[in-house]
C-alpha positions as CSV (number, residue, x, y, z in Angstrom):
1,M,9.6,-61.5,29.0
2,A,11.2,-62.6,25.7
3,R,15.0,-62.0,25.3
4,G,14.3,-59.5,22.5
5,D,12.0,-57.5,24.7
6,G,14.7,-57.3,27.4
7,I,17.3,-56.0,25.0
8,R,14.8,-53.4,23.7
9,D,14.0,-52.3,27.2
10,L,17.7,-52.0,28.0
11,I,18.3,-49.8,25.0
12,R,15.4,-47.6,26.0
13,L,16.8,-47.3,29.5
14,I,20.2,-46.3,28.2
15,L,18.7,-43.6,26.0
16,W,16.6,-42.4,28.9
17,M,19.5,-42.2,31.3
18,E,21.5,-40.3,28.7
19,D,18.8,-37.8,28.0
20,S,17.6,-37.3,31.5
21,Y,19.0,-34.2,33.3
22,Q,17.4,-35.1,36.7
23,G,18.4,-38.7,36.5
24,V,16.6,-42.0,36.7
25,S,15.9,-43.9,40.0
26,I,15.3,-47.6,40.6
27,Q,11.6,-46.8,41.2
28,D,11.5,-44.9,37.9
29,I,12.8,-48.0,36.1
30,Q,10.2,-50.2,37.9
31,D,7.3,-47.9,36.9
32,E,8.4,-47.4,33.3
33,F,9.1,-51.0,32.4
34,D,6.7,-52.7,34.9
35,V,9.3,-54.9,36.4
36,S,10.2,-55.9,40.0
37,R,12.8,-54.0,42.0
38,S,15.4,-56.8,41.6
39,T,15.0,-56.7,37.8
40,A,15.3,-52.9,37.8
41,I,18.5,-53.1,39.8
42,R,19.9,-55.7,37.3
43,M,19.0,-53.4,34.4
44,K,20.8,-50.5,36.0
45,R,23.8,-52.6,36.8
46,V,24.2,-53.6,33.1
47,V,24.2,-49.9,32.2
48,D,26.9,-49.3,34.9
49,E,29.1,-52.0,33.3
50,L,28.8,-50.6,29.8
51,F,28.9,-46.8,30.3
52,A,30.2,-44.2,32.7
53,V,27.3,-43.4,35.1
54,E,27.1,-40.6,37.6
55,E,24.8,-40.1,40.6
56,V,22.7,-36.9,40.3
57,E,22.2,-34.6,43.3
58,N,18.5,-34.3,43.6
59,Y,17.4,-32.3,46.6
60,S,13.7,-32.7,45.8
61,S,13.8,-36.5,46.0
62,P,15.1,-38.8,48.7
63,S,15.7,-41.6,46.1
64,K,19.1,-41.9,44.4
65,K,19.1,-41.1,40.7
66,W,21.7,-41.7,38.0
67,R,22.4,-40.6,34.4
68,L,25.1,-41.3,31.8
69,C,28.2,-39.1,32.1
70,K,29.0,-38.6,28.4
71,K,27.1,-38.8,25.1
72,R,28.5,-42.1,24.2
73,F,25.5,-44.2,23.3
74,T,24.0,-41.8,20.7
75,D,27.3,-41.9,18.8
76,M,26.4,-45.5,17.9
77,I,23.0,-44.5,16.4
78,K,22.6,-44.0,12.7
79,F,19.4,-43.5,10.7
80,T,19.0,-45.6,7.6
81,A,17.6,-44.4,4.3
82,E,14.7,-46.9,4.8
83,E,13.8,-45.3,8.1
84,L,13.9,-41.8,6.8
85,A,11.9,-42.7,3.7
86,E,9.3,-44.3,6.0
87,L,9.0,-41.0,7.9
88,E,8.6,-39.1,4.6
89,N,5.7,-41.4,3.8
90,C,4.2,-40.8,7.2
91,K,4.5,-37.1,6.7
92,S,2.7,-37.3,3.4
93,M,0.0,-39.3,5.0
94,M,-0.4,-36.9,7.9
95,R,-0.7,-34.0,5.5
96,N,-3.3,-35.8,3.5
97,L,-5.3,-36.4,6.7
98,N,-5.2,-32.7,7.6
99,Y,-2.6,-33.0,10.4
100,T,-0.9,-29.9,9.0
101,N,0.8,-28.8,12.2
102,R,2.2,-32.2,12.9
103,C,3.7,-32.3,9.4
104,D,5.7,-29.2,10.2
105,L,6.9,-30.7,13.5
106,L,7.9,-33.9,11.8
107,S,9.9,-32.0,9.2
108,E,11.9,-30.4,12.0
109,I,12.5,-33.8,13.6
110,M,13.7,-35.3,10.3
111,A,16.0,-32.3,9.8
112,K,17.7,-33.0,13.1
113,M,18.0,-36.7,12.3
114,N,19.7,-35.9,9.0
115,A,22.1,-33.6,10.8
116,L,23.1,-36.5,13.1
117,N,23.9,-38.7,10.1
118,E,27.4,-38.6,8.8
119,Q,26.5,-40.4,5.6
120,K,26.4,-37.7,2.9
121,S,24.8,-39.9,0.3
122,I,21.8,-40.8,2.4
123,K,19.6,-38.0,1.0
124,T,20.0,-39.5,-2.5
125,D,19.2,-43.0,-1.1
126,V,16.0,-41.6,0.5
127,E,14.9,-40.0,-2.7
128,A,15.6,-43.2,-4.7
129,L,13.5,-45.2,-2.2
130,L,10.6,-42.7,-2.4
131,E,10.7,-42.8,-6.1
132,A,10.7,-46.6,-6.3
133,E,8.1,-47.2,-3.6
134,G,6.0,-44.1,-3.9
135,Y,3.1,-43.1,-1.7
136,A,-0.5,-43.5,-2.6
137,V,-2.4,-40.4,-1.6
138,R,-5.9,-41.1,-0.5
139,Q,-8.1,-38.4,-1.9
140,F,-11.2,-37.5,0.2
141,P,-13.2,-34.4,1.1
142,R,-11.9,-32.5,4.0
143,Y,-11.8,-28.9,5.3
144,K,-8.8,-26.7,5.4
145,M,-7.8,-25.7,8.9
146,N,-7.5,-22.1,10.1
147,M,-3.9,-22.3,11.2
148,S,-3.8,-18.9,13.0
149,T,-6.7,-20.0,15.2
150,F,-5.2,-23.4,15.7
151,N,-1.9,-22.0,16.9
152,I,-3.6,-19.8,19.5
153,I,-5.6,-22.8,20.7
154,S,-2.4,-24.9,20.9
155,E,-0.6,-22.3,23.0
156,A,-3.5,-22.1,25.4
157,L,-3.5,-25.9,25.6
158,K,0.2,-26.1,26.5
159,A,0.0,-23.2,29.0
160,L,-3.2,-24.5,30.7
161,K,-4.8,-21.1,30.2
162,Y,-8.4,-20.1,29.5
163,V,-9.2,-19.1,25.9
164,T,-12.1,-16.8,24.8
165,F,-13.7,-16.6,21.4
166,S,-16.9,-15.9,19.6
167,Y,-18.8,-18.9,18.2
168,E,-21.8,-19.6,16.0
169,N,-23.3,-23.1,16.3
170,K,-25.2,-25.1,13.7
171,K,-28.5,-23.5,14.8
172,G,-27.1,-20.1,14.0
173,E,-26.8,-19.1,17.7
174,K,-23.9,-16.8,18.5
175,S,-22.2,-16.6,21.8
176,D,-19.0,-15.3,23.5
177,L,-17.3,-18.2,25.3
178,K,-14.7,-18.7,27.9
179,I,-13.3,-22.2,27.7
180,Q,-10.8,-24.5,29.3
181,P,-9.0,-26.2,26.3
182,Y,-8.5,-29.9,26.8
183,G,-7.6,-31.3,23.4
184,I,-7.8,-31.2,19.6
185,I,-9.8,-33.7,17.6
186,Y,-8.8,-34.4,14.0
187,G,-11.1,-35.6,11.3
188,E,-12.8,-34.2,8.2
189,K,-13.0,-31.1,10.3
190,T,-10.7,-30.1,13.3
191,Y,-12.3,-29.5,16.6
192,L,-11.4,-28.0,20.0
193,L,-12.5,-30.1,22.9
194,G,-13.0,-27.8,25.9
195,Y,-14.7,-27.5,29.2
196,N,-17.5,-25.0,29.2
197,G,-18.1,-23.7,32.7
198,D,-21.5,-22.2,31.9
199,K,-22.7,-25.6,30.5
200,K,-21.0,-27.5,33.2
201,G,-19.5,-30.0,30.8
202,F,-17.3,-30.7,27.8
203,R,-18.2,-29.4,24.4
204,T,-16.6,-29.6,20.9
205,Y,-16.0,-26.5,18.7
206,N,-15.2,-26.4,15.0
207,I,-11.9,-24.5,14.9
208,N,-12.9,-22.9,11.6
209,E,-16.0,-21.4,13.2
210,I,-14.0,-19.9,16.1
211,K,-13.7,-16.1,15.8
212,N,-11.4,-13.7,17.6
213,P,-9.7,-16.2,19.8
214,K,-7.6,-14.8,22.7
215,I,-5.6,-16.4,25.5
216,L,-6.3,-15.0,28.9
217,D,-3.6,-14.6,31.5
218,E,-5.7,-16.9,33.7
219,Y,-4.7,-20.5,34.5
220,F,-7.1,-23.4,35.2
221,D,-6.5,-26.7,37.0
222,R,-6.9,-29.5,34.5
223,D,-9.0,-32.4,35.7
224,E,-6.4,-35.1,36.3
225,K,-9.0,-37.9,36.0
226,F,-10.0,-36.8,32.5
227,N,-8.7,-39.1,29.8
228,L,-9.2,-37.9,26.2
229,K,-8.9,-41.4,24.7
230,Q,-11.6,-42.7,27.0
231,Y,-13.8,-39.7,26.4
232,L,-13.6,-40.1,22.6
233,S,-14.3,-43.9,22.8
234,R,-17.8,-43.1,24.0
235,S,-18.7,-41.7,20.6
236,F,-18.4,-43.0,17.0
237,G,-17.3,-39.7,15.8
238,V,-16.8,-36.2,17.2
239,Y,-20.2,-35.4,18.8
240,Q,-21.0,-36.9,22.2
241,E,-24.3,-38.7,22.7
242,E,-25.4,-41.2,25.3
243,P,-23.7,-44.5,24.2
244,M,-25.9,-47.2,22.7
245,K,-25.3,-50.9,22.2
246,V,-25.0,-51.4,18.5
247,K,-25.3,-54.8,16.8
248,L,-24.6,-55.1,13.1
249,L,-24.7,-58.1,10.7
250,F,-22.4,-58.1,7.7
251,S,-23.0,-60.5,4.8
252,K,-20.6,-63.2,3.9
253,D,-19.4,-61.5,0.7
254,V,-17.5,-59.0,2.9
255,K,-16.3,-61.5,5.5
256,D,-12.6,-60.9,4.8
257,A,-13.0,-57.1,4.5
258,I,-14.8,-56.7,7.8
259,S,-12.4,-59.1,9.6
260,N,-9.6,-56.6,9.0
261,Y,-11.7,-53.5,9.6
262,N,-11.9,-51.6,12.9
263,L,-15.2,-49.7,13.2
264,H,-14.8,-48.8,16.9
265,P,-12.3,-49.4,19.8
266,T,-14.9,-51.3,21.7
267,Q,-16.0,-53.6,18.9
268,K,-16.3,-57.4,19.1
269,Q,-16.6,-59.6,16.1
270,K,-18.1,-63.1,15.7
271,V,-18.2,-65.1,12.5
272,N,-21.4,-67.0,12.2
273,P,-21.8,-70.6,10.8
274,D,-23.5,-69.2,7.6
275,G,-20.4,-67.0,6.9
276,T,-21.9,-63.7,8.0
277,T,-20.2,-61.6,10.7
278,T,-21.8,-60.1,13.7
279,V,-20.2,-56.9,15.0
280,T,-21.1,-55.3,18.3
281,F,-19.8,-52.1,20.0
282,E,-21.0,-49.4,22.3
283,A,-20.9,-45.7,21.3
284,G,-23.0,-42.6,20.7
285,G,-23.2,-40.6,17.5
286,R,-26.1,-42.3,15.6
287,Y,-25.8,-40.0,12.5
288,E,-22.1,-40.6,12.1
289,I,-22.6,-44.3,12.5
290,C,-25.2,-44.3,9.8
291,W,-23.1,-42.1,7.5
292,H,-20.3,-44.7,7.8
293,L,-22.6,-47.7,7.3
294,F,-23.8,-46.2,3.9
295,R,-20.5,-47.2,2.4
296,W,-21.2,-50.9,3.1
297,G,-24.4,-50.7,1.1
298,K,-26.6,-53.8,1.2
299,S,-23.7,-55.8,2.8
300,V,-24.7,-54.6,6.3
301,K,-27.9,-54.8,8.3
302,I,-28.6,-53.0,11.6
303,L,-29.9,-55.4,14.2
304,E,-29.9,-53.2,17.2
305,P,-31.0,-50.7,18.5
306,Q,-34.3,-49.6,17.0
307,E,-33.3,-46.0,17.4
308,L,-30.4,-46.5,15.0
309,K,-32.6,-48.4,12.5
310,D,-35.0,-45.4,12.5
311,T,-32.3,-42.9,11.9
312,Y,-30.8,-44.9,9.1
313,K,-34.2,-45.2,7.4
314,K,-34.9,-41.5,7.9
315,L,-31.5,-40.5,6.2
316,L,-32.2,-42.9,3.3
317,D,-35.7,-41.5,2.8
318,E,-34.3,-37.9,2.8
319,A,-31.6,-38.8,0.3
320,T,-33.8,-40.7,-2.1
321,G,-36.5,-38.0,-1.9
322,Q,-34.1,-35.6,-3.6
323,I,-33.6,-37.7,-6.6
């Protein structure tokens, strides 16, 4: 571990011990920072030397736990104009990407940060920085989100309660559903990811198409083995299909662009002797893969699989047939 990493971990430990009501044990430190027991003891000893530490009576745990006695460390923390301006930029970007609810939460966080600052002139400094550096808003088509429905779904997610609603799919089929909410997927549209007991599997539901949502006073046991990140990595976009092994060839004129571009979390890149770049990844969602590849025009060629080639050609034929 580099010296700088050790200092950062120590600061994190101090903040953790100050904020924790139940206290922090040696085992907690080992697990959080992935260090040996002897290193965890040394880290805790450094905190003991710098701050007043008290042992916490914890009847539910046989391990000893400690926390900081007084709010001494946070008095040393001040937020700079640069840091607050960066958060303002992040908020603008999130709003532009349709993360409306997260923008509201970020505004509350920033208000609390401003309240902690004693520098009265910092707001003026932040405004000056934003005016000087600006923020380039990326304009692209996206759907507005039904916030009333979103808030109900969010409450059900946090409470681990079933939610019921009426839904009409792309085929025009209407149904009344009882779903275990597992997550929210953001994109051009915003989706609920939920477990459908009738279908015995996970399904995605466009939040704007959900009608009359209600939270039931009925809890469900969330599958502890389920990992949202892993689940989403199986697909290129929102819709889940059986993953396929995709192999693409990008021409040498986009070598620099593709070297800094991430198509998928599982991708691997190889620069060929002729300057072209081969990109491979494994994912489902053939339509969404093709829609994305259109933007690369003649600079990309699908090498594998044949199923993806056929879908790409079909979409091209359908598009050119309307001209």
